[in-house]
N, C-alpha and C positions, 0 to 999 in steps of 0.2 A: 878805796883810797887811791889805788893806782889809776883807776879810770878818771877820777876827779883831777889828779895831777896831769894826766895826759890831755884831758879836755881843756884844762887851763893853759897848757902850753900851746895847744892848737889855737885857742882864743887869742893868746899873746901874739902868735904869728899873724893871725888875721888883723889884729890891731896894728902891728908893725907895717903890714902891707896896705892898710886902710881899705880892706876889702869888705868890711861889714858896716852897714848903717849903724849909727851910735845906739839907736833904740834896740836893734837886734843884738848888738854887743852886750848891752846890759841885761836884756832878757835871758840870753844864754848864760851870762855870768851868774845870775840869780838861780837859774835852773840847775847849773852845775852844783852849786852849794846845796840847794834843796834836795837833789838826788843823793849827794854824798851824805848829808846829815840825816836824811830820812832813813837811809839804809843802815848807817852806822849806829844811830841812836834808836833804831827801830821805832820811828815816829812818822806819822803822816805829815808831810811838809808841803806837798804840791799846792794846796789851797791856802797856805798860811800867808799872812801879810808880813811886811817887814817888822812891824811891832811885835807880832806873835813870834816870829823867828828870834828876834832879839831877846824877848822874854824867856824863850826856851833856852837860849844860850846862857842866860844868867844862872841856870840850874847847874852849870858846870863851873869849875873854878878856873876859868880863863883869866889870864892877866888882864888888868884894867885897860892897858894899851891895846891889846888884841880886841877886846870888846868895842872900844871906841873906834878902832879902825874898821871893824866889820860894820858897825853902825854907819860910818861915813860911806863905805862902799855901797851898802844897800840903799841908803837914803839918796845918794847920788843917782843910783839906778832908778829909783822912784821918780826923782825930779826929771830925768830924761824921758821916762816912759809916760808920765802923766802931766808934767808941767812944761813940756817942750823945751827943756833945758838941753843945751848942746855941750856935753862934756868934752874936754880936750884929750888929746893923745896921752898927755902926762897923767891926767886924772884916771884915764882908763888903765894905764899901766899900774898906777898906785892901787886901784881897785883889785886888779889881778893879784898883786903882791899881798894885799891885805887878806884877800880870800884864801890864798895859798897858805899864808901863815896861820890862819884860823883853822884850816883843814889839818895842817900838820900838828898844831897844838891839840886839837880835838882827837886826832888819831892816837896820839900818845896817851891821852886820858882814857879814851874808850877801849883801847886794846891792852891797857895795863893789867898785868896778871897779879892776882892777890898774893 
């Protein structure tokens, strides 16, 4: 969890400074989530597609808004990486915020003591 939050803040800083190409930004963003979720949920995520990740997330009782935001962030990343879409600074910031909110919500669920 701590590593994911730290990595997201570093990515936010790079976005604010416009030091990363947009494709690399979205690749890193997706990898941060895959690393966090894979470790936290004890699942192999590195080779998973966006649809597979979103399907896995549905197994948790995330708020509908969180799931929708995560879907938007991952699908924007796919559009950037595969369809040559150029996301804006604002879209990138929203994606970071959505991913951070998802990580925080998942962390509460996955570390809840019985």
